[in-house]
N, C-alpha and C positions, 0 to 999 in steps of 0.2 A: 716625832711629831706625827699625829694621826692625820689621815686624809679627810678633808672636809668637802661635802657636796657643794656644787655651785649655788650661788645665791639665786633668788627668784628673778632678779634683773637679768642675769646672764642667760637663764633659761628662756626668758621672754625674747631676748635678742636672737637666740638660736632658732626659735620658732618662727620669728618674723623673717629671717633669712631663708628658711626652708620653704615658706609658702608665699612670700612676698615677691614683688617685682625685682628685677635686676637693679633698677635704678634705686630702689629703697635700700639695697645692700651695697651701694657704692658704684653701680654700673652707670654707663653713660647714655644708653639708648632709651628714649622715652617711650611709653606705651601709647599707641595710636588708637583712639577711640572711633566708633562708628560715625560720630559727628564730623570727623575730619575727612571722610571719603567724599570726593567731589560728586555732586549730583546735579543734573540739569535743573536750573531754577528759573531761568528766563531766556527769552529769545528776542533778538533784534533783527529787523528786516530793513533792507535798503534797496530801492527807495521806499518811502512810506506809502506809496500808492503807485498803480500802474495805469498809464494812459496810452492806448494804441489807437491808430487812426485808419487802419485798413486790415482786412482779413489776410492772414499770413504774416503780419508784422510780429516781431518777437522782442522780448526784453528779459534779461537775466536779473533775478532778484538775489542779492547777496544776503547771507544768513550768518549769524553768530549765536552760538549757544553758550550761555554763561552759567557758572556754578554758583553756589551759595556765597562765595566770596567776590563774585563779580569777575572772575577770571574766565577767559575763553577756553572752552574744552572741545576736544574732538569727539563729537557725539553724532551718530547717524540721524539724519533728518528725513522725515517722510512728508512729501508734498501732495496737495490735493486742490481741486477746484470744485466749487459747489454747483457750477454750471459749465459743463464741458462744451456746450453749444456756443458759449461766448469765448472762453479761454481754456486751454489745457496747460499743464505744467509738468515738466519732466523731473527726473530724479536729481538733476543739478540746478533746479529752480528756474529753468528757462520757460517763460510764459509765452504762449503763442495764441494770437487772436484767431478765433474760429467763426465768429459772427458778432453782430452788433448787440450791445447791451452791457450789463454790469454783473460781475461775479466776485466771489470772495476766494482769494488764494490763501491757503493755510499751510503753515509749517509746524510739524509736531516732532518733539524730541523728548523721549521718556514720557513724563506725565504733564509736560508743559506744551503750550501751543501759542502761535501768534498768527493773526490774519490781517491781510490788507485788501483793499478794494482794487479791482481791475476793471477799467472802463474801456470799451471799444466803441469809438464814435467817429464815423467818417467825417473828415473835414471837407470833402468834396460836396458842393451844392448839386443836388440831383436835378438834371434837366427834366422837364415835364415829359412823361411818356406819351400823353395824349397829343400834345402840340409839337413836340420835337422828335421823339423816337419813332412814333408811329407815322409821323409825317414823312420820315425818311423812307419807310417801307412803301408808302403810297407813291412818293415821288420817284422812287427807283423801280417801280413796276412790280414789287413783290406781292402786292395785293391783287394783281390782275388775274383774270380768269385762266390764263395759260400758265400761271405760276401757283403761288400759295393761296391765291384767291379761291381755288377749287380744292384746297386741302392736299396739294402735292406733297409727297413724302410724309404724310400724316400731320403736317403743320398747316394750320389755317391762319392766314393773315388777312385782315380786313380794314377797310377805311374806318370801321367802328373800333375805337381803341380797346374797348372791353373784350371784344372777341380776340384780338391779337394778344392781349395781356394774358387771358386765360389759357391760350395755347403755348405760351412761352415760359412763364415764370414757374419754376419748380417742377416742370414737366420733363420726364426722361426723353432724350432724343431717340428718333427711330433708328438711327445708325448705330448708336451705342447706348444701351439702356442704363448703363452705369453713369452716364454723363448727362447732367441736366441741360436743357436748352438755355435756360438762364438760371444761374446759381446766384441768388442774391448775395451781394458783397464781394463776389469774385468774378471779374470779367475773364480772367485767364482760365478759369475752370468752366466757363460757359460755352456750350457747343455753338451757340449763335455766333460768338466772336470767332471761334475756330473756323467756322464756315466762311465768315466774312473775310478772314485773313488768309484762307487757303490752307489751314492746318487740320482739316477735317479727317475723320477716320475713313470715310468713303465718300464717293460722289464728287461733285465739282464745287469749286468755290462759288459763293453767292455774291452778287446776283448772277445766275447762270446766263452765260452769253453776253453779259454786260461788263462795263468797266468796273474795277474795284471801287468801293466807297472812298470818298475823299477822306483825307486825314481828319478834317473837322467833323464829318458825319460819324466816322468810326470812334473818334474821341467822345462824342456826345453819347453814343450807345454805351461805351465802356464806363464813362462817368456815371451814367444812370444805373448801371449794374453795380458798380463799386459802392455806390451810395445806398445800396440795399434794394434796388429795383422796385421803388415804390410805385403804387398805382395812382399816379398823380396827373 
C-alpha cells in the first residue's frame, strides 16, 4: 500500500496549532487582553465637603480609586488645594485650615480626578474692635503718653481705633519680625497675645507694671483675632 499525503483538513489543524493560542489547541489558560488591565476610572472622596471653623483645624479626607469594574485599586493619589491661603492638604489627604474662605481640594489618580469644596468659617462672633478691644487698651493705660501712646516699642495705640488697628493687624512685631502683632485668624500666633500672656520673645509682659488682663478681657481680644481681626 502506498503512502498517502495528509488531507487538507489535517494540514489546516497543524497550522492552527502551530500559530494559534494554547487554548485553541486544548490548553486551559485564556489569553488576557489589554481591556482586562485595571486602570483608574473614578475617585470617591469622603466626606463630600470639608467645613472647618478655626485656623489650624484639620480633617482627613478618605479616598478610594476605582477601576473600570468598580473595584477598589491601590493607586497613588496626588492631592492639591487651589488656595493654600485657605487650606493646605498633605500626601495623606489631611486638610489644614490656614485662613478664612473657600478653596477646592482635588485628588488625582492617573488621568482621573475628583474635587470637593473646603470652607473655613469661624463660628466665633467677633467683638467690636472699636468699642471692645480698643476700649481695653484705653482702660488699661496702653494708650497713655508714657506707654504706647507715644509709640513705645514701635507700636502706637490710641484712643482713636483706626490708629491702633493700623499699628496692630498684619504688622511684624519689633521684637520678632517673623511674628505678626496680630495674625488674623490665629490668636496663638499673634505677638499681642504672647505679650499679654507673658510668652513674649523679649521684654516684659503687658501691661508693663500693671496687673495682667482679666480672663474676660483676654478672651475678648482672642475672640476678635480668631474671628479674623475685622476692622469693626
